[in-house]
C-alpha positions as CSV (number, residue, x, y, z in Angstrom):
1,X,200.2,-118.7,261.0
2,X,197.4,-116.6,259.6
3,X,194.9,-118.2,257.2
4,X,194.0,-115.6,254.5
5,X,190.9,-115.8,252.4
6,X,190.6,-114.1,249.1
7,X,187.6,-112.4,247.4
8,X,187.6,-110.6,244.1
9,X,185.7,-107.4,243.8
10,X,181.9,-108.1,243.8
11,X,182.4,-111.3,245.9
12,X,182.2,-109.1,249.0
13,X,179.3,-107.0,247.8
14,X,176.9,-109.8,247.8
15,X,173.1,-109.3,247.4
16,X,173.1,-106.6,250.1
17,X,175.5,-104.2,248.3
18,X,175.6,-104.9,244.6
19,X,172.6,-102.8,243.7
20,X,173.1,-100.1,246.3
21,X,173.2,-96.7,244.8
22,X,173.8,-94.9,248.1
23,X,175.3,-95.8,251.5
24,X,171.9,-95.9,253.1
25,X,170.7,-98.6,250.6
26,X,173.3,-101.2,251.6
27,X,171.4,-104.2,253.1
28,X,172.8,-106.2,256.0
29,X,172.9,-109.6,254.2
30,X,175.8,-112.1,254.4
31,X,177.7,-112.4,251.1
32,X,178.1,-116.1,250.2
33,X,181.7,-115.6,249.1
34,X,182.6,-114.1,252.5
35,X,180.7,-116.8,254.4
36,X,182.6,-119.4,252.4
37,X,186.1,-118.2,253.4
38,X,185.0,-117.8,257.0
39,X,183.6,-121.4,257.1
40,X,186.9,-122.6,255.7
41,X,188.9,-121.1,258.6
42,X,190.1,-117.7,257.3
43,X,191.5,-115.4,259.9
44,X,191.7,-112.5,257.5
45,X,189.9,-111.6,254.2
46,X,191.7,-109.7,251.5
47,X,189.4,-108.3,248.7
48,X,191.1,-107.4,245.4
49,X,189.1,-104.7,243.6
50,X,188.9,-102.7,240.4
51,X,186.0,-100.6,241.8
52,X,185.5,-97.5,239.6
53,X,184.8,-94.1,241.1
54,X,181.6,-92.2,241.2
55,X,180.6,-89.6,243.7
56,X,179.7,-91.2,247.0
57,X,181.1,-94.6,246.0
58,X,183.7,-94.5,248.8
59,X,180.9,-94.4,251.4
60,X,179.1,-97.3,249.8
61,X,182.3,-99.5,249.7
62,X,182.9,-98.8,253.4
63,X,179.4,-99.6,254.4
64,X,179.5,-102.9,252.4
65,X,182.8,-104.0,253.8
66,X,182.1,-103.0,257.4
67,X,178.8,-104.8,257.2
68,X,180.4,-108.1,256.0
69,X,183.2,-107.8,258.6
70,X,180.7,-107.4,261.4
71,X,178.3,-110.1,260.2
72,X,181.1,-112.6,259.9
73,X,183.4,-111.3,262.7
74,X,186.2,-111.3,260.2
75,X,188.9,-108.6,259.6
76,X,188.9,-107.4,256.0
77,X,191.4,-105.6,253.8
78,X,189.9,-103.9,250.8
79,X,192.6,-103.2,248.2
80,X,191.4,-101.0,245.2
81,X,193.0,-100.2,241.8
82,X,194.2,-96.7,241.0
83,X,194.2,-95.2,237.6
84,X,192.2,-94.2,234.5
85,X,190.9,-96.5,231.8
86,X,188.9,-94.7,229.1
87,X,185.7,-93.5,230.8
88,X,186.4,-95.2,234.1
89,X,188.6,-93.8,236.9
90,X,189.7,-96.1,239.7
91,X,190.3,-94.0,242.8
92,X,192.3,-96.2,245.1
93,X,191.4,-95.4,248.7
94,X,192.2,-98.9,249.9
95,X,191.2,-99.5,253.6
96,X,190.8,-102.2,256.3
97,X,188.4,-102.8,259.1
98,X,188.5,-105.0,262.1
99,X,186.2,-107.9,263.0
100,X,183.7,-105.4,264.6
101,X,183.5,-103.4,261.4
102,X,185.5,-100.5,262.6
103,X,187.8,-98.8,260.1
104,X,191.4,-99.4,261.1
105,X,193.4,-98.1,258.1
106,X,192.7,-95.8,255.2
107,X,195.0,-95.1,252.2
108,X,195.0,-92.0,250.0
109,X,192.7,-91.5,247.1
110,X,193.7,-90.8,243.5
111,X,197.4,-91.6,244.1
112,X,199.5,-94.7,244.3
113,X,200.6,-95.5,247.9
114,X,202.0,-98.3,250.0
115,X,200.0,-98.9,253.2
116,X,201.2,-101.2,255.9
117,X,198.9,-102.8,258.5
118,X,199.5,-105.0,261.6
119,X,197.4,-108.1,262.3
120,X,197.3,-109.1,265.9
121,X,194.9,-111.7,267.2
122,X,192.5,-111.1,264.3
123,X,192.6,-107.3,264.9
124,X,194.1,-104.8,262.4
125,X,196.0,-101.7,263.3
126,X,197.8,-99.2,261.2
127,X,199.3,-95.7,261.2
128,X,197.5,-94.9,257.9
129,X,194.4,-92.9,258.7
130,X,193.7,-90.7,255.6
131,X,190.5,-88.8,255.5
132,X,187.7,-89.3,253.0
133,X,187.5,-86.5,250.4
134,X,184.5,-84.3,250.1
135,X,182.4,-84.6,247.0
136,X,183.7,-81.7,245.0
137,X,187.4,-82.5,245.7
138,X,186.9,-86.2,244.9
139,X,185.1,-85.4,241.6
140,X,187.7,-82.9,240.5
141,X,190.6,-85.2,241.3
142,X,188.8,-88.0,239.3
143,X,188.6,-85.6,236.3
144,X,192.3,-84.8,236.6
145,X,193.4,-88.4,236.9
146,X,191.1,-89.5,234.0
147,X,192.6,-86.8,231.7
148,X,196.1,-87.5,232.8
149,X,196.0,-91.3,232.2
150,X,194.0,-91.0,229.0
151,X,196.6,-88.7,227.5
152,X,199.7,-90.5,229.0
153,X,198.6,-94.1,228.2
154,X,197.6,-93.1,224.7
155,X,200.9,-91.3,224.2
156,X,199.6,-87.9,223.2
157,X,202.2,-85.1,223.5
158,X,199.6,-82.6,224.8
159,X,196.1,-81.3,224.5
160,X,194.2,-78.6,222.7
161,X,191.2,-76.7,224.1
162,X,188.9,-74.2,222.4
163,X,188.7,-71.5,225.0
164,X,185.5,-69.5,224.6
165,X,185.4,-67.3,227.7
166,X,182.6,-69.5,229.1
167,X,182.6,-71.7,232.2
168,X,182.8,-75.1,230.5
169,X,186.0,-74.4,228.6
170,X,187.4,-72.6,231.6
171,X,187.0,-75.6,233.9
172,X,188.3,-77.9,231.1
173,X,191.4,-75.8,230.9
174,X,191.9,-75.9,234.6
175,X,191.6,-79.7,234.7
176,X,194.0,-80.1,231.8
177,X,196.7,-77.9,233.4
178,X,196.3,-79.7,236.7
179,X,196.6,-83.0,234.9
180,X,199.4,-82.3,232.5
181,X,201.1,-79.1,233.4
182,X,200.8,-75.8,231.4
183,X,203.5,-76.7,228.9
184,X,201.5,-79.5,227.4
185,X,198.3,-77.5,227.1
186,X,197.3,-75.1,224.2
187,X,194.2,-72.9,224.3
188,X,192.7,-71.4,221.2
189,X,190.2,-68.6,221.2
190,X,188.1,-68.5,218.0
191,X,186.0,-65.3,218.2
192,X,183.2,-64.4,215.8
193,X,181.1,-61.3,215.3
194,X,178.9,-62.5,218.2
195,X,181.7,-62.9,220.7
196,X,181.6,-60.4,223.5
197,X,184.7,-58.4,224.4
198,X,184.4,-59.8,228.0
199,X,184.7,-63.3,226.6
200,X,188.0,-62.5,224.8
201,X,189.3,-60.7,227.9
202,X,188.4,-63.5,230.3
203,X,189.8,-66.2,228.0
204,X,193.1,-64.3,227.6
205,X,193.3,-63.5,231.3
206,X,192.8,-67.1,232.3
207,X,195.3,-68.5,229.8
208,X,197.9,-66.0,230.8
209,X,197.4,-66.7,234.5
210,X,197.9,-70.5,234.0
211,X,200.8,-69.9,231.7
212,X,199.5,-72.0,228.7
213,X,200.2,-71.4,225.0
214,X,197.4,-69.2,223.8
215,X,196.3,-67.9,220.4
216,X,193.3,-66.3,218.7
217,X,192.0,-67.2,215.3
218,X,189.1,-65.1,213.9
219,X,186.4,-67.2,212.3
220,X,184.4,-64.4,210.7
221,X,186.3,-64.4,207.4
222,X,185.8,-68.2,207.2
223,X,182.1,-67.9,208.1
224,X,181.6,-65.2,205.5
225,X,183.2,-67.4,202.8
226,X,180.9,-70.3,203.7
227,X,177.9,-68.0,203.6
228,X,179.0,-66.6,200.2
229,X,179.3,-70.1,198.8
230,X,175.9,-71.1,200.2
231,X,174.1,-67.9,199.3
232,X,172.4,-69.4,196.2
233,X,171.1,-72.4,198.2
234,X,170.1,-70.3,201.2
235,X,168.4,-67.5,199.2
236,X,165.3,-66.3,201.0
237,X,166.1,-68.3,204.2
238,X,166.4,-66.6,207.6
239,X,169.4,-66.9,209.9
240,X,168.7,-69.9,212.2
241,X,170.5,-72.8,213.9
242,X,172.2,-73.6,210.5
243,X,174.3,-70.6,210.7
244,X,174.9,-71.1,214.5
245,X,176.1,-74.6,213.9
246,X,178.3,-73.5,211.0
247,X,180.3,-71.3,213.4
248,X,180.7,-74.3,215.8
249,X,181.8,-76.5,212.9
250,X,184.4,-74.0,211.7
251,X,185.9,-74.0,215.2
252,X,185.9,-77.8,215.3
253,X,187.7,-77.9,212.0
254,X,190.3,-75.5,213.2
255,X,191.0,-77.5,216.4
256,X,191.1,-80.8,214.5
257,X,193.5,-79.2,211.9
258,X,195.8,-78.1,214.7
259,X,195.5,-81.6,216.2
260,X,196.5,-83.2,213.0
261,X,199.5,-80.9,212.5
262,X,200.9,-81.2,216.0
263,X,199.5,-84.5,217.3
264,X,197.8,-83.0,220.4
265,X,194.5,-84.4,221.6
266,X,191.5,-82.1,221.4
267,X,189.5,-81.9,224.7
268,X,185.9,-81.1,224.1
269,X,184.1,-79.0,226.6
270,X,180.4,-80.1,226.5
271,X,178.7,-81.0,229.8
272,X,176.0,-83.6,230.7
273,X,173.1,-81.2,230.5
274,X,174.1,-80.4,226.9
275,X,174.7,-84.0,226.0
276,X,171.3,-85.0,227.5
277,X,169.3,-82.5,225.5
278,X,171.4,-82.3,222.3
279,X,172.4,-78.7,223.0
280,X,175.7,-79.4,221.1
281,X,176.8,-79.5,217.5
282,X,177.9,-82.7,215.7
283,X,181.3,-82.2,214.1
284,X,181.4,-78.8,215.9
285,X,181.9,-78.4,219.6
286,X,181.6,-82.2,219.9
287,X,184.6,-82.7,217.6
288,X,187.5,-84.0,219.7
289,X,189.1,-87.0,221.4
290,X,188.1,-86.8,225.0
291,X,185.1,-85.1,226.7
292,X,186.3,-84.0,230.1
293,X,183.0,-82.7,231.5
294,X,180.7,-85.3,229.8
295,X,179.3,-86.6,233.0
296,X,178.9,-83.2,234.8
297,X,175.6,-81.3,234.8
298,X,175.9,-77.6,234.3
299,X,175.3,-76.9,238.0
300,X,178.1,-79.4,238.8
301,X,180.4,-77.5,236.4
302,X,179.7,-74.3,238.4
303,X,180.3,-76.1,241.8
304,X,183.6,-77.6,240.6
305,X,184.7,-74.2,239.2
306,X,184.1,-72.6,242.6
307,X,186.0,-75.5,244.2
308,X,188.9,-75.1,241.9
309,X,189.2,-71.5,242.7
310,X,189.7,-72.4,246.4
311,X,193.0,-74.0,245.4
312,X,194.1,-70.9,243.3
313,X,191.9,-68.3,241.7
314,X,192.5,-69.4,238.1
315,X,189.0,-69.0,236.7
316,X,188.0,-65.3,236.5
317,X,185.0,-64.6,238.7
318,X,183.2,-62.9,235.8
319,X,183.1,-66.3,234.0
320,X,181.4,-67.9,237.0
321,X,179.0,-65.0,237.5
322,X,177.8,-64.2,234.0
323,X,174.7,-66.0,232.5
324,X,175.8,-69.0,230.2
325,X,175.7,-68.3,226.5
326,X,176.9,-70.1,223.3
327,X,177.4,-66.7,221.6
328,X,176.3,-68.0,218.2
329,X,173.8,-65.2,217.7
330,X,173.2,-61.7,219.1
331,X,172.1,-61.5,222.7
332,X,171.9,-65.3,223.0
333,X,171.5,-67.1,226.4
334,X,171.3,-70.8,227.0
335,X,168.0,-70.5,228.8
336,X,166.4,-69.1,225.6
337,X,166.6,-72.7,224.3
338,X,166.5,-74.8,227.4
339,X,164.7,-74.8,230.8
340,X,166.6,-73.3,233.7
341,X,169.6,-75.5,234.6
342,X,168.2,-75.9,238.1
343,X,165.2,-77.7,236.7
344,X,166.9,-79.4,233.7
345,X,169.8,-80.8,235.8
346,X,167.5,-82.2,238.5
347,X,165.3,-84.0,235.9
348,X,168.3,-85.4,234.1
349,X,169.7,-86.7,237.4
350,X,166.4,-88.3,238.4
351,X,165.8,-89.9,234.9
352,X,169.4,-90.9,234.0
353,X,171.2,-91.5,237.2
354,X,168.4,-92.7,239.5
355,X,166.4,-94.4,236.8
356,X,163.1,-92.8,237.8
357,X,160.2,-92.7,235.3
358,X,158.2,-89.7,234.1
359,X,155.4,-90.2,236.6
360,X,157.8,-90.6,239.5
361,X,159.6,-87.4,238.6
362,X,156.4,-85.5,238.2
363,X,155.3,-86.7,241.7
364,X,158.4,-85.0,243.1
365,X,156.9,-81.7,242.1
366,X,158.2,-81.0,238.6
367,X,155.8,-79.7,235.9
368,X,154.7,-82.6,233.6
369,X,155.5,-80.5,230.5
370,X,159.0,-79.9,231.7
371,X,159.6,-83.6,232.5
372,X,158.2,-84.8,229.2
373,X,160.1,-82.4,227.2
374,X,163.4,-83.2,228.8
375,X,162.9,-86.9,228.7
376,X,161.9,-86.6,225.0
377,X,165.0,-84.6,224.3
378,X,167.2,-87.2,226.0
379,X,165.9,-89.9,223.7
380,X,165.8,-88.1,220.4
381,X,169.4,-87.0,220.9
382,X,170.8,-90.5,221.3
383,X,172.4,-90.3,217.8
384,X,174.5,-87.4,219.0
385,X,175.8,-89.1,222.0
386,X,176.8,-92.2,220.0
387,X,179.1,-89.9,218.0
388,X,180.6,-88.2,221.0
389,X,184.1,-88.9,222.4
390,X,184.5,-90.8,225.6
391,X,184.7,-88.9,228.9
392,X,185.3,-89.4,232.6
393,X,182.3,-91.0,234.4
394,X,181.8,-89.4,237.8
395,X,178.2,-90.2,238.6
396,X,176.5,-93.6,239.2
397,X,175.3,-93.6,235.6
398,X,176.8,-91.7,232.7
399,X,176.2,-91.8,228.9
400,X,178.7,-94.5,228.3
401,X,178.7,-98.2,229.0
402,X,175.9,-97.7,231.6
403,X,173.5,-96.3,229.0
404,X,172.1,-98.6,226.4
405,X,169.2,-97.2,224.3
406,X,168.6,-97.6,220.6
407,X,168.9,-94.6,218.3
408,X,165.9,-95.7,216.2
409,X,162.6,-96.1,218.2
410,X,159.2,-94.6,217.4
411,X,157.8,-95.5,220.9
412,X,157.4,-92.5,223.1
413,X,154.8,-93.6,225.6
414,X,154.3,-90.9,228.2
415,X,156.7,-88.6,226.5
416,X,154.8,-88.5,223.2
417,X,155.0,-84.9,221.9
């Protein structure tokens, strides 16, 4: 007979892999739980896992398991959960390796599957040799699975998306259709006096191409009514972010009203760059039930949009090519209010995902004033993130259970403005 040892999840990771953020940081150190089953005569180790996805996690898992198999001269089967649970996505991708640490079987990712293996004299063989997914495909499939399971497991009949003609809502729409099918997705364009004709054209073109239910609701009459009602209070005050946010809140109210009437879940379209810096409106574009792009920086949104168009060209090229804008005032561009996304996203990744401090980031070549401003914005906008809906985590650290900072704190240290 074959003596089978059992580990559960982090048992196999041990001190050498538990804190590893990348494949290269896995340390060759025997895990005590693996040593224990080997000492007790196991011929095979089965590891049961609920290991959540983030980009690059599959390589880390492989390195950890291969290291333990080689150190203990023990074949290992790594069986991983598949499915979405709130902000977490479990990507499957179960695999096995022989006693020398060589991969002998690999199951599919992001789909349930049955994989059979053959154990012969402590060596494992199998016909299942699936390939690892590249970063963009894996991240996109994680978003699709996360949306599908959140909607299905919470029994929503469908989803609603505010389609602006911009890249964030375009990618959100593509993910929703791939997750649920076009018949369960409704897109609503809510133009104002600041909405460019190209935005309306691109939104309509994309919705038509995907075959989703699409409608337009003009918000200018509602905006004008609000401004008339507030005219006495606002007398002598210039147009500023108050009026910009009012437009966003009108749109949020319309989407939530449709949600209440028809039961569909509102998918918000904000990205990690916006959530980091507070470039979002409470009770406006943040109003909804699930934030699909919450853990994607703006540059990641562009990369995934380009990837999605390699499957089928559903996102109009003009959406990808035009400069990003909220269209809440005349001639507005995102970079009027924020640093370039190339700089912003890099600093956000270093600070949030890699846990580097201000001095460390500056030492990488970024301007001190840029680093301090962005880190300051991250902390002063904690109150917004606390009121944001959950969303799929696709990086090593998102703004969910991995991020625990107080809303109220006067300490600023190096980021004191």
